[in-house]
C-alpha positions as CSV (number, residue, x, y, z in Angstrom):
1,M,-46.9,56.8,-17.2
2,R,-47.4,58.2,-20.7
3,I,-44.3,58.8,-22.8
4,L,-44.0,61.3,-25.7
5,V,-41.4,60.3,-28.3
6,L,-40.3,63.2,-30.5
7,L,-38.8,61.8,-33.6
8,A,-37.1,64.3,-35.9
9,Y,-36.6,63.1,-39.5
10,Y,-34.8,64.5,-42.7
11,N,-34.3,62.3,-45.8
12,R,-33.1,59.1,-44.1
13,P,-35.9,56.6,-44.6
14,K,-33.8,53.4,-44.1
15,M,-32.4,54.8,-40.8
16,V,-35.7,56.0,-39.4
17,H,-37.2,52.6,-40.0
18,N,-34.8,51.2,-37.4
19,A,-36.0,53.7,-34.8
20,L,-39.6,52.9,-35.7
21,R,-39.1,49.2,-35.5
22,S,-37.4,49.6,-32.1
23,L,-40.4,51.5,-30.8
24,R,-42.8,48.9,-32.3
25,D,-40.9,46.1,-30.7
26,S,-40.7,47.8,-27.3
27,T,-42.3,46.0,-24.4
28,Y,-43.6,49.4,-23.1
29,K,-46.7,50.4,-25.1
30,N,-48.0,53.6,-23.4
31,F,-46.3,56.1,-25.7
32,H,-47.2,58.5,-28.5
33,V,-44.8,59.2,-31.4
34,A,-44.7,62.8,-32.7
35,F,-42.9,62.4,-36.0
36,I,-41.5,65.7,-37.3
37,D,-40.5,65.7,-41.0
38,D,-38.2,68.6,-41.5
39,G,-39.0,69.2,-45.2
40,S,-37.7,65.9,-46.6
41,D,-37.8,64.9,-50.2
42,V,-38.7,61.4,-49.1
43,S,-41.9,61.6,-47.0
44,M,-42.5,59.0,-44.3
45,E,-46.2,59.9,-43.7
46,Q,-47.6,56.7,-45.3
47,E,-44.9,54.5,-43.8
48,L,-45.6,55.8,-40.3
49,K,-49.2,54.7,-40.6
50,K,-48.0,51.1,-41.1
51,Y,-46.7,51.0,-37.5
52,P,-49.2,49.9,-34.8
53,F,-48.7,52.7,-32.3
54,D,-50.3,56.1,-31.6
55,S,-48.6,58.8,-33.7
56,T,-48.9,62.2,-35.2
57,Y,-47.1,63.3,-38.4
58,Y,-45.9,66.9,-38.6
59,Y,-44.4,68.3,-41.8
60,T,-42.4,71.5,-41.6
61,G,-42.4,72.2,-45.4
62,D,-39.0,73.8,-44.9
63,T,-36.6,73.8,-47.9
64,L,-32.9,73.8,-48.1
65,E,-33.0,77.3,-49.5
66,G,-35.1,78.5,-46.6
67,K,-32.8,76.9,-44.0
68,L,-29.8,78.5,-45.7
69,A,-31.5,81.9,-45.8
70,R,-32.4,81.8,-42.1
71,G,-29.2,80.2,-41.0
72,G,-31.1,77.2,-39.6
73,S,-34.2,75.0,-39.5
74,I,-37.6,75.7,-38.2
75,L,-37.6,72.2,-36.7
76,G,-37.6,73.6,-33.1
77,C,-40.9,75.3,-33.7
78,Y,-42.4,72.0,-34.7
79,L,-40.9,70.2,-31.7
80,N,-42.5,72.8,-29.5
81,K,-45.8,72.4,-31.3
82,A,-45.7,68.6,-30.7
83,L,-44.9,69.2,-27.0
84,M,-47.9,71.5,-26.6
85,D,-50.1,69.1,-28.5
86,N,-49.1,66.3,-26.1
87,K,-48.7,68.2,-22.8
88,D,-50.3,65.4,-20.9
89,A,-47.2,63.3,-21.3
90,D,-45.3,62.4,-18.2
91,L,-42.0,61.9,-19.9
92,V,-40.5,63.2,-23.2
93,V,-37.8,61.4,-25.2
94,I,-36.2,63.0,-28.2
95,L,-34.8,60.8,-31.0
96,C,-33.1,61.6,-34.2
97,D,-33.8,59.6,-37.4
98,D,-30.6,57.7,-37.0
99,D,-31.2,56.5,-33.4
C-alpha cells in the first residue's frame, strides 16, 4: 500500500522538523511526502532534501496581503494539485506543520 502524506507548512520550521523526523523514523517506508509551503518567509525546500524519503515540494507563493484580500489562502488548490500528481496513492494522510 502506498501512502501520500500531505504536509502543509507556514513559517514554523522548528515544528515541521518534528513532523519530518517522525516520518523519517517511521517503520513504514512506502510513502511520498507532498510538502506544501503556503508562502512562508522561511523556506523548507533545502531542509526537506535532507530527509531520506520520496518527496515533492510545492510553493504557493501566496502573501499575507493576498490572503487578506481574498479572505483566505490558496493552500487548497495546492493540496488538490498534490493529490492529482499522486493519484496512485492508496491512502492519503494530511498533516499540519505542528503535527
